[in-house]
C-alpha positions as CSV (number, residue, x, y, z in Angstrom):
1,M,-23.2,-14.5,-105.4
2,R,-22.6,-12.0,-108.1
3,V,-20.2,-10.5,-109.5
4,I,-18.5,-7.4,-108.8
5,D,-15.6,-6.1,-110.6
6,A,-13.2,-3.2,-109.6
7,V,-12.3,0.5,-111.0
8,S,-9.2,1.4,-111.6
9,D,-6.5,1.0,-110.4
10,K,-8.8,-0.6,-107.1
11,V,-8.3,-4.1,-105.9
12,I,-11.4,-6.0,-103.9
13,C,-10.4,-8.4,-101.6
14,K,-11.6,-11.3,-99.4
15,P,-9.8,-11.1,-95.9
16,V,-8.6,-13.5,-94.4
17,K,-8.5,-14.4,-90.6
18,D,-5.0,-15.6,-89.2
19,N,-6.7,-16.0,-85.3
20,V,-5.0,-18.7,-84.7
21,S,-1.8,-19.6,-83.5
22,E,1.1,-21.7,-84.4
23,G,-0.1,-23.5,-81.2
24,G,-3.8,-24.3,-81.7
25,I,-4.3,-20.8,-79.7
26,V,-7.8,-18.7,-80.4
27,I,-6.8,-15.2,-80.8
28,P,-9.7,-12.7,-80.2
29,D,-9.4,-9.3,-82.9
30,G,-9.2,-7.2,-79.6
31,A,-5.1,-9.1,-78.8
32,Q,-4.2,-9.5,-82.1
33,Q,-1.3,-6.9,-82.9
34,D,-0.3,-7.7,-85.9
35,P,-0.9,-4.4,-87.9
36,Q,-1.8,-5.8,-91.3
37,D,-4.6,-7.8,-93.3
38,Y,-4.9,-10.6,-95.4
39,A,-7.0,-10.5,-98.2
40,T,-7.6,-12.7,-101.2
41,V,-8.4,-10.5,-104.2
42,L,-11.4,-11.6,-105.9
43,S,-11.3,-8.3,-108.3
44,V,-8.3,-5.7,-110.1
45,G,-9.5,-2.2,-111.9
46,G,-8.3,-2.3,-115.4
47,D,-4.8,-0.4,-114.3
48,V,-4.0,-2.3,-111.4
49,T,-0.8,-4.6,-112.9
50,S,0.6,-5.4,-109.6
51,C,-1.6,-8.6,-108.4
52,K,-4.5,-11.2,-110.0
53,P,-7.3,-12.7,-108.5
54,G,-6.6,-15.2,-106.5
55,Q,-3.9,-14.1,-105.1
56,T,-3.4,-13.1,-101.2
57,I,-2.1,-9.8,-100.4
58,V,-1.2,-7.8,-97.2
59,F,-1.4,-4.9,-96.8
60,H,-2.4,-2.1,-93.3
61,Q,-5.4,-3.1,-91.3
62,Q,-6.5,1.2,-92.1
63,A,-6.0,0.8,-95.6
64,G,-9.8,1.0,-98.5
65,Q,-12.6,0.8,-96.9
66,T,-15.0,-2.0,-96.2
67,M,-17.3,-3.1,-97.6
68,L,-20.9,-5.6,-97.6
69,H,-21.6,-7.5,-100.9
70,D,-24.1,-10.3,-100.9
71,R,-23.6,-10.7,-96.6
72,Q,-19.7,-11.2,-97.4
73,L,-17.5,-8.6,-95.9
74,L,-15.1,-7.2,-99.0
75,R,-12.2,-4.9,-98.4
76,V,-11.6,-2.8,-101.8
77,V,-8.1,-1.2,-101.2
78,K,-6.1,1.0,-103.6
79,E,-3.5,-1.0,-105.7
80,E,-0.7,1.4,-104.2
81,E,-2.1,0.0,-100.7
82,I,-0.8,-3.2,-100.7
83,Y,2.2,-4.2,-99.5
84,G,3.2,-7.1,-101.0
85,I,1.8,-10.2,-102.6
86,I,2.1,-13.8,-100.4
87,K,3.6,-17.0,-102.8
88,E,3.8,-20.6,-101.3
89,G,6.2,-22.7,-101.5
90,E,8.9,-20.7,-102.9
């Protein structure tokens, strides 16, 4: 995959689809009620201070722009649109 670098206050991330319930039931996209999305950060602009590549972030479903890059669906969000960072094991 070609590298794509974010600029200024933008964060480029790859959405993580979590459409399986804790009980193992697959939930169709239309039935999901979560108003937020999760994504793994791929690149951050020079003005971004709150997250870094490799972290998982949470943001509103309507936030940012969806783009297709090397046949992968990516999301570009502004730093201010990020709700939080998922931290494992803490």
